Backbone bond lengths (Angstrom), bond angles and torsions (degrees), N, CA, C in turn:
res aa  C-N    CA-C-N  psi(-1)  N-CA   C-N-CA  omega(-1)  CA-C   N-CA-C  phi
1 M - - - 1.460 - - 1.525 110.82 -
2 R 1.320 117.10 -41.63 1.464 120.45 -179.62 1.534 110.79 -60.94
3 A 1.339 116.31 -38.14 1.467 120.37 179.86 1.532 110.19 -62.27
4 N 1.324 117.52 -40.31 1.468 120.71 179.33 1.527 110.76 -65.69
5 L 1.317 116.65 -41.45 1.464 120.57 177.31 1.523 110.28 -61.68
6 D 1.317 117.23 -47.71 1.462 120.69 -179.85 1.522 111.65 -61.14
7 L 1.324 116.71 -39.78 1.463 121.93 178.70 1.528 110.58 -59.02
8 I 1.319 117.52 -48.73 1.469 121.84 -179.53 1.521 110.62 -68.91
9 R 1.302 117.24 -43.21 1.465 121.68 -179.13 1.536 111.21 -56.22
10 R 1.320 116.99 -39.91 1.472 121.24 -179.33 1.532 112.37 -64.47
11 T 1.319 118.33 -18.64 1.467 120.11 179.85 1.532 112.11 -85.90
12 Y 1.328 117.86 -3.69 1.466 122.44 -178.87 1.526 114.44 -120.69
13 E 1.312 118.94 -29.76 1.461 120.26 -161.28 1.524 116.04 -101.32
14 G 1.329 118.29 16.36 1.457 120.91 175.01 1.513 110.11 -117.03
15 S 1.326 115.81 -160.68 1.469 119.93 173.60 1.524 108.15 -69.25
16 S 1.313 117.23 165.95 1.466 120.49 178.37 1.523 110.72 -56.50
17 E 1.339 116.69 -42.58 1.460 120.42 -179.60 1.531 111.20 -65.14
18 E 1.326 116.66 -44.22 1.472 120.42 178.26 1.521 110.67 -61.93
19 N 1.328 116.21 -45.50 1.461 120.69 -179.50 1.521 111.10 -60.37
20 G 1.327 116.16 -44.39 1.459 120.63 179.12 1.515 112.12 -62.34
21 N 1.321 116.88 -45.33 1.464 120.97 178.02 1.520 111.28 -63.71
22 N 1.332 116.50 -41.47 1.471 120.37 178.85 1.524 110.91 -64.99
23 L 1.332 117.31 -38.47 1.465 120.68 178.21 1.524 110.53 -65.65
24 L 1.321 116.76 -48.76 1.466 120.00 179.60 1.524 112.04 -57.01
25 A 1.319 116.54 -35.55 1.462 120.96 -177.27 1.523 112.84 -69.65
26 V 1.341 117.82 -21.18 1.465 119.62 -174.26 1.527 114.07 -117.90
27 L 1.328 117.49 4.83 1.461 119.52 176.66 1.524 109.95 -78.12
28 S 1.317 115.92 133.87 1.458 120.27 170.63 1.525 107.83 -65.21
29 P 1.332 118.88 142.90 1.468 120.04 177.28 1.533 112.65 -55.77
30 S 1.329 116.69 -27.70 1.471 120.55 -179.44 1.528 111.71 -108.61
31 V 1.327 117.73 30.58 1.463 122.31 -178.82 1.527 110.50 -51.70
32 E 1.323 115.48 143.93 1.470 122.98 172.59 1.522 106.71 -112.75
33 W 1.316 116.74 114.32 1.466 123.08 -172.78 1.517 107.79 -120.95
34 T 1.329 118.18 114.14 1.462 121.94 -175.63 1.520 111.02 -109.20
35 E 1.327 114.87 118.95 1.455 122.81 173.76 1.531 107.21 -93.48
36 A 1.327 116.34 138.81 1.463 123.22 -171.92 1.524 113.02 -64.22
37 A 1.327 115.29 146.96 1.462 121.35 171.53 1.527 107.95 -57.72
38 G 1.323 116.81 136.76 1.460 121.06 -178.24 1.521 112.88 93.63
39 F 1.347 117.13 -15.35 1.465 121.53 174.61 1.531 106.22 -84.55
40 P 1.341 119.29 148.07 1.466 119.25 -174.22 1.524 114.74 -60.77
41 Y 1.325 118.54 -20.15 1.467 121.34 -178.54 1.523 110.80 -114.38
42 A 1.335 115.99 31.88 1.460 122.83 -175.66 1.519 112.18 -53.64
43 G 1.322 114.20 143.27 1.451 120.68 176.85 1.510 110.62 131.74
44 T 1.316 115.45 177.21 1.458 121.53 178.60 1.518 108.93 -109.90
45 Y 1.312 115.12 126.02 1.462 123.26 179.64 1.519 107.27 -105.71
46 V 1.322 116.38 128.89 1.463 121.36 -179.03 1.523 107.90 -113.69
47 G 1.318 115.12 122.14 1.457 121.26 -179.36 1.513 111.89 96.76
48 V 1.320 114.96 152.84 1.462 121.73 -175.91 1.522 111.65 -63.97
49 D 1.321 118.76 -45.61 1.469 121.06 -178.67 1.527 111.68 -60.40
50 A 1.313 116.72 -45.99 1.466 120.51 179.10 1.524 110.94 -61.05
51 L 1.313 116.98 -40.99 1.462 121.83 179.31 1.522 111.11 -65.26
52 M 1.301 116.99 -46.82 1.476 120.49 -178.45 1.524 111.20 -62.77
53 K 1.326 117.10 -44.81 1.471 120.92 -179.08 1.525 111.76 -72.10
54 G 1.328 116.63 -42.54 1.458 120.41 -173.59 1.510 115.02 -79.56
55 V 1.329 117.52 -24.24 1.466 120.00 -176.43 1.526 111.48 -123.33
56 F 1.305 118.29 -65.30 1.460 120.59 -166.92 1.525 113.84 -70.38
57 Q 1.326 119.04 -36.83 1.467 119.44 175.66 1.519 110.76 -66.06
58 R 1.310 116.02 -35.65 1.470 120.11 179.07 1.523 111.07 -70.46
59 L 1.335 116.87 -41.41 1.468 119.15 176.66 1.525 110.22 -59.12
60 A 1.316 116.28 -41.75 1.465 121.27 -177.01 1.523 112.86 -69.36
61 T 1.325 117.94 -28.44 1.469 120.35 -175.58 1.521 113.90 -103.40
62 E 1.330 118.21 -21.95 1.462 120.93 -175.39 1.527 113.63 -99.82
63 W 1.343 116.95 -9.29 1.460 121.93 -176.98 1.521 110.32 -127.21
64 T 1.305 115.86 151.71 1.462 122.24 170.29 1.526 107.45 -109.93
65 G 1.318 115.75 130.73 1.463 120.08 176.30 1.513 114.63 66.43
66 Y 1.327 117.76 26.42 1.460 120.35 -178.87 1.524 110.32 -64.97
67 R 1.336 116.17 130.83 1.467 121.87 -178.36 1.524 110.13 -140.43
68 A 1.318 114.62 154.02 1.462 122.09 171.24 1.524 105.82 -128.59
69 D 1.324 116.66 100.30 1.459 122.07 -177.70 1.525 109.89 -99.34
70 V 1.324 115.77 117.80 1.470 121.68 -178.03 1.519 110.17 -91.31
71 H 1.341 115.70 135.51 1.464 120.02 175.81 1.525 112.53 -111.21
72 T 1.345 117.78 -17.63 1.463 120.46 -177.03 1.520 110.38 -147.73
73 Y 1.324 115.28 138.11 1.466 122.30 172.87 1.524 108.07 -121.70
74 L 1.322 116.18 143.07 1.464 122.44 172.87 1.526 107.77 -130.66
75 V 1.328 116.40 140.26 1.457 121.18 -177.71 1.524 109.16 -123.47
76 D 1.325 115.39 136.06 1.458 122.79 174.28 1.530 107.09 -140.01
77 G 1.318 116.12 87.08 1.462 120.31 -179.34 1.510 111.71 63.63
78 D 1.341 116.33 -118.00 1.459 122.09 -179.13 1.528 113.08 -83.44
79 R 1.325 116.90 0.07 1.468 120.29 179.77 1.525 110.28 -107.88
80 V 1.333 114.44 135.83 1.464 121.37 176.11 1.516 107.52 -129.46
81 A 1.332 116.18 129.01 1.458 121.21 176.28 1.525 108.57 -108.01
82 A 1.323 115.54 137.05 1.459 122.60 175.95 1.523 107.27 -120.51
83 F 1.337 116.46 127.16 1.456 122.39 -179.68 1.524 108.50 -116.01
84 G 1.324 117.08 135.67 1.453 118.40 -178.67 1.507 113.24 -171.19
85 V 1.337 114.11 -155.08 1.462 121.90 -176.09 1.525 109.13 -134.93
86 Y 1.328 115.95 128.61 1.456 122.02 170.00 1.521 108.20 -83.85
87 S 1.330 115.94 149.66 1.461 120.29 170.32 1.523 108.70 -150.28
88 G 1.309 115.40 158.57 1.456 121.29 178.55 1.517 109.49 157.68
89 T 1.322 115.42 174.85 1.463 122.25 178.77 1.523 108.29 -120.38
90 Y 1.325 115.86 127.04 1.457 120.76 179.18 1.526 108.25 -77.41
91 K 1.320 116.33 120.13 1.468 121.70 -173.12 1.527 113.00 -60.00
92 A 1.313 118.24 -40.65 1.469 121.73 -174.69 1.521 112.76 -64.15
93 T 1.338 117.34 -29.91 1.465 120.33 -178.28 1.522 112.75 -111.52
94 G 1.325 116.89 -19.33 1.466 120.74 -175.35 1.515 113.10 74.60
95 K 1.345 117.02 11.23 1.467 120.90 -177.17 1.527 110.85 -93.66
96 P 1.340 116.19 135.67 1.461 119.76 176.66 1.524 111.04 -80.83
97 M 1.327 114.63 162.55 1.466 121.16 -178.94 1.520 109.65 -145.29
98 T 1.316 115.48 141.21 1.466 122.73 163.42 1.516 105.96 -134.48
99 A 1.331 116.17 134.86 1.464 120.38 -176.79 1.523 109.35 -149.96
100 A 1.312 116.06 134.33 1.465 121.24 176.84 1.524 109.41 -70.34
101 F 1.351 115.76 143.90 1.457 120.46 177.89 1.515 110.81 -140.80
102 A 1.333 113.81 161.38 1.463 123.30 167.58 1.519 106.70 -136.29
103 H 1.315 116.28 136.66 1.467 122.65 175.26 1.511 107.38 -119.77
104 L 1.313 116.99 127.89 1.457 121.69 176.67 1.518 108.58 -110.67
105 Y 1.323 115.76 116.57 1.466 122.73 -177.96 1.518 110.20 -104.74
106 E 1.318 115.50 148.67 1.460 122.60 167.39 1.523 106.52 -118.68
107 V 1.335 115.45 126.06 1.459 122.18 -177.31 1.523 108.94 -116.69
108 K 1.326 116.03 132.18 1.471 120.96 175.41 1.517 108.42 -134.97
109 D 1.318 115.48 129.22 1.466 121.66 177.33 1.528 112.39 52.03
110 G 1.342 116.39 41.69 1.456 120.66 176.53 1.517 115.32 75.94
111 R 1.328 117.43 15.22 1.469 122.24 -179.51 1.532 110.10 -129.23
112 I 1.334 115.41 143.31 1.467 119.99 173.06 1.522 107.10 -78.34
113 V 1.338 116.24 118.87 1.464 120.28 179.28 1.530 112.06 -102.51
114 R 1.347 115.79 -19.50 1.465 118.77 -177.47 1.526 109.29 -156.79
115 M 1.340 115.53 142.13 1.458 121.09 171.85 1.523 107.61 -140.98
116 T 1.327 114.86 135.77 1.462 121.38 175.91 1.521 107.63 -122.99
117 Q 1.335 115.20 128.40 1.460 122.13 -179.11 1.524 109.97 -97.68
118 Y 1.327 115.14 137.74 1.462 123.67 170.66 1.522 105.25 -125.35
119 V 1.337 117.43 129.36 1.464 119.29 -173.65 1.523 110.43 -151.12
120 D 1.317 115.55 151.95 1.463 122.01 174.27 1.532 107.00 -75.72
121 T 1.326 116.20 85.13 1.458 120.57 -173.62 1.534 112.81 -67.74
122 A 1.317 118.06 -22.88 1.467 119.05 178.11 1.516 110.71 -61.35
123 M 1.321 117.58 -38.88 1.467 121.19 178.84 1.527 110.74 -67.94
124 V 1.326 117.52 -37.18 1.459 120.98 178.30 1.524 109.90 -68.07
125 Q 1.325 117.22 -43.79 1.460 121.45 -178.17 1.529 111.86 -61.64
126 K 1.335 118.36 -32.03 1.467 120.59 177.30 1.520 111.23 -61.01
127 A 1.320 117.00 -36.86 1.477 120.36 179.95 1.514 111.02 -73.27
128 L 1.336 117.48 -28.31 1.461 121.19 -177.20 1.519 113.32 -78.69
129 S 1.332 116.78 -23.56 1.487 119.19 -173.75 1.518 112.34 -103.02
């Protein structure tokens, strides 16, 4: 269980570049990554390429200072939950955003096989409009 917590923690607690590299290193090739309905990148992305193009490249180009700061982790076997706050400024509107989130990960054999996002989408939508 501790190994799963450490694996997830490393994807949040460094620089953006470190976090990205750490995430890429532990994603299953067939990862299922679900962004919440109401979030700008809503849907389920299957595979690393789909995830990078559909979510992370867009976060990097559509937001300034986008961050996911975790304040609490919970572990239950192969599942790790991360609770925190997103922040950033949406470039198209110039509006800042802070929104509470929870990410639920499933880890198998040292790889993230699934992630489900829960987020206060009303706060995100205010920045988009």
